[in-house]
Structure formats: structure tokens, C-alpha cells
C-alpha positions as CSV (number, residue, x, y, z in Angstrom):
1,X,5.2,2.8,15.9
2,X,8.5,3.2,14.3
3,X,10.2,2.4,18.0
4,X,9.1,-1.2,18.0
5,X,10.6,-2.5,15.2
6,X,10.8,-6.2,14.6
7,X,12.5,-8.5,12.3
8,X,11.0,-8.3,8.9
9,X,11.0,-11.8,7.1
10,X,11.7,-11.3,3.5
11,X,11.7,-13.6,0.7
12,X,14.7,-14.5,-1.2
13,X,14.6,-13.3,-4.9
14,X,14.3,-16.0,-7.4
15,X,17.5,-16.2,-9.8
16,X,17.1,-14.5,-12.8
17,X,17.1,-16.8,-16.0
18,X,19.7,-16.6,-18.9
19,X,19.1,-14.0,-21.4
20,X,18.6,-15.6,-24.8
21,X,17.5,-13.1,-26.9
22,X,17.0,-13.8,-30.9
23,X,17.4,-17.6,-30.1
24,X,14.8,-20.0,-30.5
25,X,13.4,-22.4,-27.7
26,X,13.2,-25.9,-28.7
27,X,9.7,-27.5,-28.2
28,X,8.1,-30.6,-27.7
29,X,6.2,-32.3,-30.5
30,X,3.2,-32.1,-28.6
31,X,3.8,-28.4,-28.6
32,X,5.0,-28.0,-32.1
33,X,1.6,-29.3,-32.9
34,X,-0.5,-27.1,-30.6
35,X,1.1,-24.1,-32.5
36,X,0.1,-25.6,-35.7
37,X,-3.4,-25.8,-34.7
38,X,-3.3,-22.4,-33.7
39,X,-2.2,-21.0,-36.8
40,X,-4.8,-23.1,-38.5
41,X,-7.4,-21.5,-36.6
42,X,-6.3,-17.9,-35.6
43,X,-8.7,-15.9,-33.3
44,X,-10.3,-12.7,-34.5
45,X,-9.9,-9.4,-32.9
46,X,-13.0,-9.5,-30.5
47,X,-11.8,-9.2,-26.7
48,X,-11.5,-12.7,-25.1
49,X,-13.0,-12.6,-21.8
50,X,-10.5,-12.6,-18.8
51,X,-12.5,-14.2,-16.8
52,X,-14.8,-17.4,-17.6
53,X,-18.3,-17.1,-16.9
54,X,-19.6,-20.2,-15.2
55,X,-23.2,-21.5,-15.8
56,X,-25.3,-22.3,-13.2
57,X,-25.1,-26.0,-13.4
58,X,-21.5,-26.1,-14.3
59,X,-20.1,-24.5,-11.2
60,X,-16.9,-25.5,-10.5
61,X,-17.0,-24.7,-6.8
62,X,-19.8,-25.3,-4.4
63,X,-21.4,-22.2,-2.9
64,X,-19.2,-20.7,-0.2
65,X,-19.9,-19.6,3.3
66,X,-17.1,-16.6,3.2
67,X,-17.2,-16.6,7.2
68,X,-16.1,-20.2,7.2
69,X,-13.4,-19.9,4.6
70,X,-9.6,-19.9,5.7
71,X,-6.5,-19.2,3.8
72,X,-5.6,-22.3,2.5
73,X,-9.1,-23.0,0.8
74,X,-9.3,-19.2,-0.6
75,X,-5.8,-19.9,-1.9
76,X,-6.8,-23.0,-3.8
77,X,-9.9,-21.8,-5.2
78,X,-8.2,-18.8,-6.7
79,X,-5.3,-20.9,-8.0
80,X,-8.0,-22.9,-10.0
81,X,-9.7,-19.8,-11.3
82,X,-8.6,-17.6,-14.3
83,X,-7.3,-14.9,-12.2
84,X,-3.8,-15.2,-12.3
85,X,-3.4,-17.3,-15.5
86,X,-2.7,-14.1,-17.9
87,X,-0.8,-11.3,-17.6
88,X,-3.1,-8.6,-18.7
89,X,-2.8,-5.1,-19.5
90,X,-5.9,-3.2,-20.0
91,X,-6.4,-0.6,-22.6
92,X,-4.6,2.8,-22.4
93,X,-1.9,1.0,-20.0
94,X,1.0,3.2,-19.9
95,X,4.3,1.7,-18.7
96,X,6.7,4.9,-18.3
97,X,10.0,4.9,-17.4
98,X,9.5,4.6,-13.6
99,X,5.4,4.2,-13.7
100,X,2.7,1.6,-14.6
101,X,-0.3,3.3,-14.8
102,X,-4.0,2.5,-15.5
103,X,-7.5,3.6,-15.0
104,X,-8.3,0.0,-13.7
105,X,-7.8,-1.9,-10.5
106,X,-4.5,-3.8,-10.2
107,X,-4.0,-7.2,-9.1
108,X,-0.3,-8.0,-8.0
109,X,0.4,-11.7,-7.2
110,X,2.7,-12.9,-4.5
111,X,6.5,-13.2,-4.8
112,X,6.6,-10.4,-7.3
113,X,9.2,-8.2,-8.0
114,X,8.3,-4.9,-9.5
115,X,10.9,-2.0,-10.1
116,X,8.2,0.6,-11.1
117,X,5.8,2.8,-9.1
118,X,1.9,1.6,-9.4
119,X,-1.0,3.9,-10.5
120,X,-4.2,2.4,-10.4
121,X,-8.2,2.6,-9.1
122,X,-8.1,-0.2,-6.3
123,X,-4.9,-1.9,-5.8
124,X,-4.0,-5.4,-4.1
125,X,-0.7,-6.6,-3.8
126,X,-0.1,-10.2,-2.5
127,X,2.0,-11.5,0.1
128,X,5.9,-11.4,0.0
129,X,5.9,-9.0,-2.9
130,X,8.7,-6.2,-3.3
131,X,7.6,-2.6,-5.0
132,X,10.5,-0.4,-5.4
133,X,8.4,2.5,-6.5
134,X,5.6,4.7,-5.3
135,X,1.9,3.1,-5.1
136,X,-0.7,5.3,-5.7
137,X,-4.6,3.9,-5.5
138,X,-7.4,6.4,-6.3
139,X,-9.5,3.8,-4.3
140,X,-8.9,1.2,-1.9
141,X,-5.3,-0.2,-1.2
142,X,-4.5,-3.7,0.3
143,X,-0.7,-4.9,1.0
144,X,-0.4,-8.4,2.1
145,X,1.8,-10.1,4.6
146,X,5.3,-9.3,4.6
147,X,5.5,-7.0,1.4
148,X,8.2,-4.3,1.3
149,X,7.9,-1.0,-0.3
150,X,10.6,1.5,-1.4
151,X,8.6,4.3,-1.9
152,X,5.5,6.6,-1.0
153,X,2.1,4.9,-0.5
154,X,-0.8,7.3,-1.4
155,X,-4.1,6.0,-1.0
156,X,-7.4,8.3,-1.4
157,X,-9.9,5.3,-0.1
158,X,-9.4,2.7,3.0
159,X,-5.9,0.8,3.0
160,X,-5.3,-2.3,5.0
161,X,-1.4,-3.4,5.7
162,X,-1.0,-7.2,6.7
163,X,1.7,-8.4,9.1
164,X,5.4,-7.6,8.7
165,X,4.6,-4.7,6.0
166,X,7.5,-2.4,5.6
167,X,7.2,0.8,3.9
168,X,10.3,2.8,3.5
169,X,8.8,6.0,2.5
170,X,5.7,8.1,3.7
171,X,1.8,6.9,3.9
172,X,-0.7,9.0,3.2
173,X,-4.6,7.4,3.8
174,X,-7.2,9.5,2.7
175,X,-9.8,6.7,4.8
176,X,-9.6,4.3,7.4
177,X,-6.2,2.3,7.9
178,X,-6.2,-1.3,9.1
179,X,-2.8,-2.6,10.3
180,X,-1.2,-6.1,11.2
181,X,1.4,-6.8,13.6
182,X,5.0,-6.0,12.9
183,X,4.4,-3.1,10.4
184,X,7.2,-0.7,9.7
185,X,6.7,3.0,8.4
186,X,10.2,4.3,7.8
187,X,8.6,8.1,7.5
188,X,5.2,9.9,8.6
189,X,2.2,8.7,8.1
190,X,-1.1,10.2,7.7
191,X,-4.9,8.9,8.2
192,X,-7.9,10.9,7.9
193,X,-10.4,8.5,8.9
194,X,-10.0,5.8,12.0
195,X,-6.9,3.9,12.8
196,X,-7.2,0.1,13.9
197,X,-3.9,-2.1,14.9
198,X,-5.2,-5.6,14.2
199,X,-4.9,-8.3,11.6
200,X,-7.4,-7.0,8.8
201,X,-9.2,-9.6,6.3
202,X,-6.4,-11.2,4.6
203,X,-5.6,-10.3,1.0
204,X,-6.1,-13.7,-0.1
205,X,-9.9,-13.8,1.3
206,X,-10.4,-10.4,-0.5
207,X,-9.3,-11.7,-3.7
208,X,-11.9,-14.7,-3.3
209,X,-14.4,-12.2,-3.0
210,X,-12.9,-10.5,-6.5
211,X,-12.9,-13.9,-8.0
212,X,-16.7,-14.9,-6.8
213,X,-17.9,-11.5,-8.6
214,X,-15.7,-11.8,-11.7
215,X,-16.8,-15.2,-12.0
216,X,-20.3,-14.9,-10.9
217,X,-19.9,-18.0,-8.1
218,X,-22.7,-18.2,-5.8
219,X,-22.2,-16.7,-2.3
220,X,-23.8,-15.0,0.5
221,X,-25.6,-11.8,-0.4
222,X,-24.3,-10.0,2.4
223,X,-20.6,-10.8,1.0
224,X,-21.8,-9.8,-2.6
225,X,-22.9,-6.4,-1.3
226,X,-19.6,-5.8,0.4
227,X,-17.9,-6.8,-2.8
228,X,-19.8,-4.2,-4.8
229,X,-18.5,-1.7,-2.2
230,X,-15.0,-2.7,-2.4
231,X,-14.6,-3.1,-6.4
232,X,-14.9,-0.2,-8.4
233,X,-15.4,-1.6,-11.7
234,X,-16.7,-5.6,-11.3
235,X,-17.5,-5.5,-14.8
236,X,-14.1,-4.5,-16.2
237,X,-11.0,-6.7,-16.2
238,X,-8.1,-5.4,-14.2
239,X,-4.4,-5.3,-14.7
240,X,-3.1,-8.5,-13.7
241,X,0.6,-9.3,-13.0
242,X,0.9,-12.7,-12.0
243,X,2.8,-14.5,-9.2
244,X,6.6,-14.3,-9.6
245,X,6.3,-11.4,-12.2
246,X,9.8,-9.6,-12.2
247,X,9.9,-5.8,-13.5
248,X,12.9,-3.7,-13.8
249,X,14.4,-1.3,-16.5
250,X,15.8,-3.9,-18.6
251,X,12.9,-6.7,-18.9
252,X,8.9,-7.2,-18.0
253,X,9.2,-10.9,-17.5
254,X,5.9,-13.2,-16.3
255,X,6.0,-16.8,-16.5
256,X,2.4,-17.0,-17.7
257,X,0.9,-15.9,-21.3
258,X,0.5,-12.0,-21.9
259,X,-2.2,-9.9,-23.4
260,X,-1.9,-6.5,-24.0
261,X,-4.6,-4.0,-24.4
262,X,-5.5,-1.3,-27.5
263,X,-3.8,2.3,-27.0
264,X,-1.0,1.2,-24.6
265,X,2.2,2.9,-24.3
266,X,4.9,0.8,-22.9
267,X,8.7,1.0,-22.4
268,X,10.5,-2.4,-21.5
269,X,11.7,-5.7,-22.9
270,X,8.8,-8.1,-22.7
271,X,9.3,-11.7,-22.0
272,X,6.4,-14.2,-21.6
273,X,5.0,-17.6,-22.7
274,X,3.0,-16.0,-25.7
275,X,2.1,-12.3,-26.3
276,X,-1.2,-10.7,-27.9
277,X,-0.8,-7.4,-28.5
278,X,-3.8,-5.7,-30.0
279,X,-4.1,-2.5,-32.1
280,X,-2.7,0.9,-32.1
281,X,-0.3,0.2,-29.0
282,X,3.5,1.1,-29.1
283,X,6.0,-0.9,-27.4
284,X,9.5,0.7,-26.8
285,X,11.5,-2.4,-26.4
286,X,11.6,-6.1,-27.7
287,X,9.1,-9.1,-27.5
288,X,10.4,-12.5,-26.7
289,X,8.1,-15.5,-26.2
290,X,8.6,-19.2,-26.3
291,X,5.4,-19.8,-28.1
292,X,3.4,-17.5,-30.1
293,X,3.4,-13.7,-30.8
294,X,0.7,-11.7,-32.1
295,X,0.9,-8.1,-33.2
296,X,-2.3,-6.3,-34.0
297,X,-3.2,-3.6,-36.3
298,X,-1.2,-0.3,-36.1
299,X,1.2,-1.9,-33.6
300,X,4.5,-0.2,-33.1
301,X,7.3,-2.4,-31.8
302,X,10.7,-0.5,-31.3
303,X,12.7,-3.8,-30.8
304,X,13.1,-7.3,-31.8
305,X,10.4,-9.8,-32.0
306,X,11.2,-13.5,-31.2
307,X,8.8,-16.7,-30.7
308,X,7.9,-19.6,-32.5
309,X,5.0,-18.8,-34.5
310,X,4.8,-14.6,-35.5
311,X,1.9,-13.1,-37.0
312,X,2.2,-9.4,-38.0
313,X,-1.0,-7.9,-38.7
314,X,-2.0,-4.9,-41.1
315,X,0.0,-1.6,-40.4
316,X,2.1,-2.9,-37.9
317,X,5.5,-2.1,-37.9
318,X,8.4,-3.4,-36.3
319,X,11.8,-1.3,-36.2
320,X,14.0,-4.4,-35.5
321,X,14.7,-8.0,-36.4
322,X,11.7,-10.8,-36.6
323,X,13.1,-14.3,-35.8
324,X,10.6,-17.5,-35.6
325,X,9.8,-21.2,-37.1
326,X,6.9,-19.6,-39.1
327,X,6.0,-16.0,-39.8
328,X,3.1,-14.5,-40.8
329,X,3.4,-11.0,-42.3
330,X,0.5,-8.5,-43.7
331,X,1.3,-6.9,-47.1
332,X,0.9,-3.7,-45.9
333,X,3.1,-4.4,-42.2
334,X,6.7,-3.2,-42.2
335,X,9.8,-5.0,-40.7
336,X,12.8,-2.5,-40.6
337,X,15.4,-5.3,-39.8
338,X,16.0,-9.2,-41.0
339,X,13.2,-11.6,-41.0
340,X,14.6,-15.0,-40.0
341,X,11.6,-17.8,-40.5
342,X,13.4,-21.7,-40.3
343,X,9.9,-23.0,-41.6
344,X,8.5,-20.3,-44.0
345,X,7.6,-16.9,-44.2
346,X,4.0,-15.9,-45.6
347,X,2.9,-12.6,-46.8
348,X,-1.0,-12.5,-46.5
349,X,-3.7,-9.7,-47.1
350,X,-6.5,-11.3,-45.0
351,X,-6.8,-10.5,-41.2
352,X,-8.1,-12.9,-38.8
353,X,-7.9,-15.5,-41.3
């Protein structure tokens, strides 16, 4: 297979934004009003569902015949769903120096540049993404067209590699292996099941199955049964990295809001539209958001926190500076550095108000 190498098409990386730490981005009057409304109606600590449940009489999409759905239709359905609109890290996620680990499924959007290894249950990597570490899936693994992995790929279940995938390390598959055209594996590979050289189901269609299950959309009964076999934890939210996510040893940057669960341990500087961190999470790095930042109870931030509207709950500890237009600080929270609040600092004691 390695002898029959063909040209691999790799998408050009997007230019990085200028680094602007501890500077407040300008907002439009409409955005400022939205921030004021959010501050006056702060959400409580009950988890918000990642996927909106669709009522029977309010379906966004008509019943789908999956055998007739093409990739363009599937992409449209996925883009209009809630699947990639928020970067979500489930409870007990660990972002170590080299690896992003979770006990949940992992969904990676297209055109991502991930400088860490991925460890999860079922792992889905969308097209034109680059992985700079190992990819380890306890369940199934799907890598879409023209992705590149600079590491070893291990999969205990079945593996599906789309067209033009390039793996610079080893490939070890515990189940069946389906591969598309022009797949290149630099080192040895092993598959303990059947090996089929063909174009497997595109990842975008697989994601459509995922969306249909999470949103309880109507579909063919046979498709539902197949989804149940593909998805290990259909009722638990997966770890989601939206399209164009960039992760390296300096930054964890996403173009969407970010929500981090409880009892997580993370390394890196976070950049997002907004950041919400639940309780008992430790971050060794800074937080910068163009909108709102909320730090849950007993959260520890080993760095600076920058945003428009900042809320620090009881027992949270910021070992750095805090800069925002408005800052709400619980009387039992701690900030080791300088607090800059251009439009007011409030010291309070009521949580979730």
C-alpha cells in the first residue's frame, strides 16, 4: 500500500490572530445590551443540555431517508443543528501536556489543527483536520477525507479511513478496517478483523446519524438500530471541538462559546467567544473571552482572566489578574492579582443571582 503513494491534498492553515491579552475588545451597542441582559438574568448551576430536544410537532427537519441523503444535505443538517455551535468538555476531562483525555466520545470538526493526542471512546474526526499526536479510541474510529495524523493511531473497535488520509505513525485496529482511496500509512499497520479497500460511509453522514439520535429526530428504524451499535453513550454529551479549532502548547482557541464541565484538569491558555467553567475544575493557564466569563465554585485558574462580563463564584481562586468591564466577585472567592473593572466591581454573597 505504501508503494502506491499518490499526491495528498492538505488544506492551508488559517493565519493566526494577533495575541491581545489583557485588552478589552470593543463591542457594539447591541452586544453590550445583550451582556447586560445576561448579567441581570444569570443562569443557575444546573447543566444546560448540549443538544436541544425537538418536540414531535416542532421538528426542524422532515423525516429523512438515510439511504437517499447526500453529503451536501447531511452537511446542511449538521450545520443547522447544535452539534458544533459550542466547544464542550465533559466532566473529568483532562488536557495534559500532550494529550486530551475523556471517557466520552470525541467529535472533531473540519479544518481543525490539534497539537495534542486524543484519547476517548468513539472518535470522529472531520475532513481536512490535522492531528499532531496519537489518536486512541476505545471504541470505533472514523477519520474523514484528507486528514493527517502525525502520530500512532490505535483503535479497539472498527476503523474507517476516508480518501487521502495520511498517517505518519503506526495503525493498529482491533476490529475491521475500511479504507478509501489514496490512504498512506508510513509505518506498519495491523487489523485483527476484515480489511476492505473502498469508500466507507462519509463521516458527515455518520455525524448526521449522531445528530438524529441526540435530537431524537425521526428516521428509519434500521438506521436507529445501527446508531445504537455505533454510539457507545447516546445519552451522554460528547467532547466537541468545533470546526477551525486550534490547539497547541500555547493556546486552546475556538471560534465559538466554550463550556467546561466539573472536576476537569486542563493545561493551556483558553480563547473563546465566552467561557463557562463549572465547579471543581483546575486550569493551568489564562482565560480570554470576547464576551462573558463565568468561573464556577472552587474553580482554580493559574493565570489571568479577561472578558467583558466576569463572574467569579464562591471558593474560586484566580492566581492572576482579572480584567473586564463589569466584574462580580463572591466574597469567598480570591484573586491574587489586580482587578480591573472599568464599569464597576461588585462583591456579593448570593450564588446564581
